[in-house]
C-alpha positions in Angstrom: 6.3 -27.9 -18.4 5.2 -24.2 -18.4 2.0 -25.0 -20.4 1.2 -28.1 -18.2 1.3 -26.2 -14.9 -0.7 -23.3 -16.4 -3.2 -25.8 -17.9 -3.6 -27.5 -14.5 -4.2 -24.1 -12.9 -6.8 -23.1 -15.4 -8.5 -26.5 -15.0 -8.7 -26.1 -11.2 -10.0 -22.6 -11.6 -12.7 -23.9 -14.0 -13.6 -26.7 -11.6 -13.9 -24.3 -8.6 -16.0 -21.9 -10.7 -18.4 -24.7 -11.7 -18.7 -25.9 -8.1 -19.5 -22.3 -6.9 -22.0 -21.9 -9.8 -23.8 -25.0 -8.6 -23.6 -24.2 -4.9 -25.0 -20.7 -5.4 -28.3 -22.2 -6.4 -28.9 -23.2 -2.8 -26.9 -20.4 -1.0 -28.4 -16.9 -1.4 -25.4 -15.2 0.2 -23.0 -16.9 -2.2 -25.2 -16.0 -5.1 -25.1 -12.3 -4.1 -21.3 -12.4 -3.8 -20.9 -14.1 -7.2 -23.1 -11.5 -8.9 -20.8 -8.8 -7.5 -17.6 -10.5 -8.3 -18.6 -12.2 -11.6 -17.8 -9.2 -13.9 -14.4 -8.8 -12.3 -13.5 -12.4 -12.7 -14.8 -12.4 -16.3 -12.6 -9.3 -17.0 -9.6 -11.0 -15.4 -10.1 -14.1 -17.6 -10.5 -12.0 -20.8 -7.3 -10.2 -19.8 -5.4 -13.5 -19.5 -6.7 -14.6 -22.9 -5.6 -11.3 -24.5 -2.2 -11.6 -22.8 -1.8 -15.1 -24.1 -2.8 -14.2 -27.6 -0.5 -11.1 -27.7 2.6 -12.8 -26.3 2.6 -16.5 -26.9 0.0 -16.6 -29.7 0.8 -13.9 -32.3 4.1 -12.7 -30.6 3.2 -9.1 -31.1 5.6 -8.1 -28.2 9.3 -8.9 -28.2 10.6 -11.9 -26.2 11.9 -12.4 -23.6 10.8 -9.0 -22.3 7.1 -9.9 -22.4 6.6 -13.5 -21.5 3.2 -15.2 -21.7 1.1 -16.0 -18.6 2.3 -19.6 -18.6 5.9 -18.6 -18.2 5.0 -16.1 -15.4 3.0 -18.8 -13.6 5.8 -21.2 -13.9 8.2 -18.6 -12.4 5.8 -18.2 -9.5 6.0 -21.9 -8.8 9.7 -22.4 -9.3 10.8 -19.3 -7.2 8.0 -19.6 -4.6 10.5 -19.9 -1.7 12.5 -16.9 -2.7 9.4 -14.9 -3.5 7.9 -15.7 -0.1 11.2 -14.7 1.6 11.3 -11.5 -0.4 7.7 -10.7 0.4 8.3 -11.3 4.1 11.3 -9.0 4.2 9.4 -6.3 2.2 6.5 -6.6 4.7 8.7 -6.2 7.7 10.6 -3.2 6.2 7.4 -1.6 5.0 5.5 -2.0 8.3 8.6 -0.8 10.3 9.1 2.3 8.2 5.3 3.1 7.9 4.8 2.8 11.7 7.8 5.1 12.2 6.4 7.7 9.8 2.9 7.5 11.2 4.0 8.0 14.8 6.3 10.9 13.9 3.6 12.4 11.6 0.9 12.2 14.1 3.0 13.8 16.9 4.3 16.7 14.7 0.9 17.1 13.1 -0.9 17.5 16.4 1.7 19.9 17.7 1.6 22.0 14.5 -2.2 22.0 14.3 -2.8 22.8 17.9 -0.1 25.2 19.0 0.3 28.6 17.3 4.0 29.0 18.1 4.8 25.5 16.9 2.8 26.1 13.8 4.8 29.4 13.2 8.1 27.5 13.3 7.0 24.1 12.1 5.1 25.0 8.9 8.2 26.6 7.1 10.2 23.5 7.8 7.4 21.3 6.7 7.0 23.2 3.4 10.7 23.1 2.7 11.6 19.5 3.7 8.3 17.8 3.0 8.0 18.2 -0.8 11.5 16.7 -1.4 10.9 13.1 -2.5 12.2 10.6 0.1 14.1 8.8 -2.7 16.2 11.9 -3.3 17.7 11.4 0.2 19.0 7.9 -0.7 22.6 8.9 -1.4 22.8 10.8 1.9 21.1 8.0 3.8 23.5 5.4 2.5 26.4 7.4 3.8 25.0 8.4 7.2 23.3 5.2 8.2 25.3 2.2 9.3 22.8 -0.2 7.8 21.0 -0.3 4.5 17.9 -1.7 6.2 17.8 1.1 8.8 18.3 3.8 6.1 15.5 2.2 4.0 13.1 2.2 7.0 14.0 5.8 7.7 13.4 6.8 4.1 10.0 5.1 4.1 9.2 6.8 7.4 10.2 10.2 5.9 7.9 9.5 2.9 5.0 8.8 5.2 5.8 11.6 7.7 5.0 14.5 5.3 1.4 13.7 4.2 0.5 12.4 7.7 1.8 15.6 9.3 0.2 17.9 6.8 -3.2 16.3 6.9 -3.2 15.9 10.7 -2.2 19.5 11.3 -5.0 20.6 8.8 -7.6 18.4 10.6 -6.6 19.6 14.1 -6.5 23.3 13.2 -9.9 23.1 11.4 -11.7 21.6 14.4 -15.0 23.4 14.8 -14.7 26.1 17.4 -18.2 25.2 18.6 -17.0 21.7 19.6 -14.1 23.2 21.6 -16.3 25.9 23.2 -18.9 23.4 24.4 -16.1 21.2 25.9 -14.5 24.2 27.6 -17.9 25.2 29.0 -18.2 21.7 30.5 -14.8 22.1 32.2 -12.6 20.2 29.8 -8.8 20.7 30.1 -6.2 21.0 27.4 -5.5 17.2 27.1 -9.2 16.4 26.9 -9.7 19.0 24.2 -6.8 17.5 22.2 -7.4 13.8 22.6 -11.2 13.7 23.0 -12.3 16.5 20.8 -9.7 17.7 18.2 -8.2 14.3 17.2 -11.6 12.5 16.8 -12.8 15.5 14.7 -9.6 15.3 12.6 -9.8 11.6 11.9 -11.2 11.9 8.4 -8.2 14.2 7.4 -5.8 11.9 9.3 -6.9 8.9 7.3 -6.4 10.7 4.0 -2.9 11.4 5.2 -2.4 7.7 6.1 -3.6 6.6 2.6 -1.3 9.1 0.9 1.6 8.0 3.1 0.9 4.4 2.3 1.1 5.1 -1.5 4.4 7.0 -1.0 5.7 4.2 1.2 5.2 1.6 -1.6 7.2 3.7 -4.0 10.0 4.3 -1.6 10.1 0.7 -0.5 10.7 -0.6 -4.0 13.3 2.1 -4.9 15.2 1.6 -1.6 15.3 -2.2 -2.1 16.7 -1.9 -5.6 19.6 0.3 -4.5 20.6 -0.7 -1.1 18.8 -3.5 0.6 19.8 -7.1 -0.3 16.4 -8.6 0.1 12.7 -7.9 -0.7 10.6 -7.7 -3.7 12.3 -4.6 -5.1 15.7 -6.4 -4.8 14.1 -9.5 -6.5 12.9 -7.5 -9.5 16.4 -5.9 -10.0 18.1 -9.3 -9.6 15.8 -11.0 -12.1 16.1 -8.1 -14.5 19.9 -8.4 -14.3 19.7 -12.1 -15.4 17.1 -11.2 -18.2 14.6 -13.5 -16.5 11.5 -11.4 -17.2 9.1 -14.2 -16.3 10.4 -13.7 -12.7 10.1 -9.9 -13.0 6.4 -10.2 -14.0 5.9 -12.8 -11.2 7.3 -10.3 -8.7 5.0 -7.7 -10.1 2.0 -10.0 -9.6 3.1 -10.6 -6.0 3.5 -6.8 -5.5 0.0 -6.1 -6.8 -1.5 -8.6 -4.3 0.8 -7.5 -1.5 0.1 -3.8 -1.8 -3.6 -4.3 -2.5 -4.0 -6.4 0.6 -2.3 -3.8 2.8 -4.5 -1.1 1.3 -7.6 -3.2 1.9 -6.6 -3.7 5.6 -6.3 0.1 6.0 -9.7 0.6 4.4 -11.2 -1.9 6.9 -9.6 0.0 9.8 -10.9 3.3 8.5 -14.4 1.9 8.0 -14.4 0.6 11.6 -13.1 3.8 13.1 -15.2 6.1 11.0 -18.4 4.1 11.0 -20.4 7.2 11.6 -19.3 8.4 8.1 -20.8 5.3 6.4 -23.1 6.4 3.6 -22.0 10.1 4.0 -18.6 10.0 2.1 -17.8 7.5 -0.7 -14.2 6.9 -1.6 
């Protein structure tokens, strides 16, 4: 059964590849995309072949801890409903906690970066509380919060808050004085200076903080789901590992890779749209 489903998948993949190879002869745009993506797909296929040989072929890695790709694919099919439900819960939790951390980080970062008195009192707190990993607060959060979901969202928000605050404050405080002087000369008030001059100038730094916060939120999400929340991809991995079903563990890891990569790609698209003036100047 495992081999049959996997074989059908590979057969469909081969059929689609052949159709695209034929279609690209008449479609220049498709030809350009296939040239760009061709090496990546070839590397992915070689990785699958190597995985199959190492696990199911020569059995160089111990079973059941390292199942072959056919077993993982079958787990994806069999548990698709539970995996979809877990992915949905993880998405809701991640977006809720990330939005909370971003809003709090932007507000505190703007205040710390703009106001000297706030910076005087805020930076010591930031330097003491910020470096503590959000996962270290899990025991306290589970006691204080009435709900595991709320405590998990708060922990994700805390993990995002520190890098967003630090990079936002840095970007605001490093706004060129010449920009502010010109705006003041033209009669700009404080709110105009903050929202129309300092924040746009700080956007590159703010986006670095958003990316750092997103990476921290992924880690905190998985850890929080394994210890408190009764749903989500982290919970699914811990549950499957408890039953020694490592095919499901690897299936969840595949979903996580696609899940996190998609969210990261969306943030890249947002950054490219908002910082279109940086195109060709900075390469990430």
